[in-house]
N, C-alpha and C positions, 0 to 999 in steps of 0.2 A: 540378832547379829550380837544378841551379852551369851543368851542361857547356854549355849553353844559349844560357848571356850571354858575350861577348869574355875572356876573364880577361887577353885580352895589355895588355890595358885598366886595371885595375885597379890603383887608389895605397892608397884607405887606402875599406875594404868593413866592413858591422856589418850582428854577428846577432841581429836579435831576437825575443826570449824560448827561448835556444839553450836550455833542458832537457839535456837527456842528453847532448847531439849528434852525433847522428846525424848532421842538416847539417854542423853545427862540422868534424865529418871533414872531408869534399867540402872544405872552407874553409882545414883548411889549405893543403889539396895547390893553393892559390890563393899566385901569388906574387903577394899585394895590400902593399903595404910595415910602414902598420896596420893590423890585425882589433881592432876593437870588436865584446863581446858581453854582451849587457845581454838577465841570471838573475835574477831575483826573487827565481824560493825560495835557498835562501843556500845549503843544502849541495848542491845541483844546477853555483850557483857560485863555491865548493868544490871544484870538478871540475872545469870547468874550468881556473877559475886553476892548479890540479895538469899540467891532462892539457895544455892550452897555456899555458907563461908567457908569449912575447911577443906573445900577444894582451895585450887588456884590459880587464879585465872590469869593468860595473858593472850599480847593483842595479834598475835601474826606468828604459824606452825612453824614458814621456814627456818624462825628462835631454835627450833624444841631441842635443838644441843646443846645449846648455850646455857636455854628455862634448864635443865635435864643441869650441866654443871655451875650457877647459881643454886642451886635447889638439894645440892650436892647428892644425884639419884644414878648413878650408872648407869644404869639400861632402867628402860621401860619392861613385865612383865604383858602387856599388852599395849596397843593403841588401836584405835577405833579413831574413825573418817569419816565423814556426813561432808565430807567439800567434794566441789563439782568439777570435780577434774578434768574436764572435755576444754571449759569453761577458761581452762590457762593456758598462758601461750609455755607450750613446751621445755621450753627452756626450768618452769618453773614449779612443774611439774617429776623433773629431771631434780628442779633440784631441794623439794618434798621426799620426792623419795629415796633420796641416799640421807637428808637428817629422818627419814621412819627405820630406813635401815643399819643403820649407825648411831644408833637410837632407844633398836627390840634387843634386848637379855639375848645370846640361843635358845634355837629355841621358841621365842618368844611370839606372841599374835598377836596378826594388822588382822581387822575387819574391817572392808569399807564398803557404807552405804551403794546399796545390790541398786542398781539402774542412775549411778554416774556416771559411769564403768570408766574401767581402769584400765591401762594396755598391759594389765595381767589376769589368770586370775586372781578373782571375784575369791574372800576370802582365802586366803593368803596365812598355813604353818613356815614359820622362813625357821628353816636353823643356818644357823651359819658359825 
């Protein structure tokens, strides 16, 4: 999920559903200046905050665009997602995808953890 993206182009990135930090460990190796992590579980989020103090940790991925605005980030180069999209109601999936699309720069990358099954092609490279 990480290596297939041109990492030299990463300035601001986000991970949705950071969980135990399995993907976060690799994101930490990317030379991005700003990293936003979103994890709803408070215990997991606290562990992420301790393990990655330079990263911003947030509670709700549905507030992605709001967090970007508050952080002074206009757009993201890449968004990684470990969210189990099919566990969410269709309205939540739609809202999440809208947040993702509004947050990515033109040519930005969205990488979804394989196996969670989004209702569109996996590992899409979005051009808008």
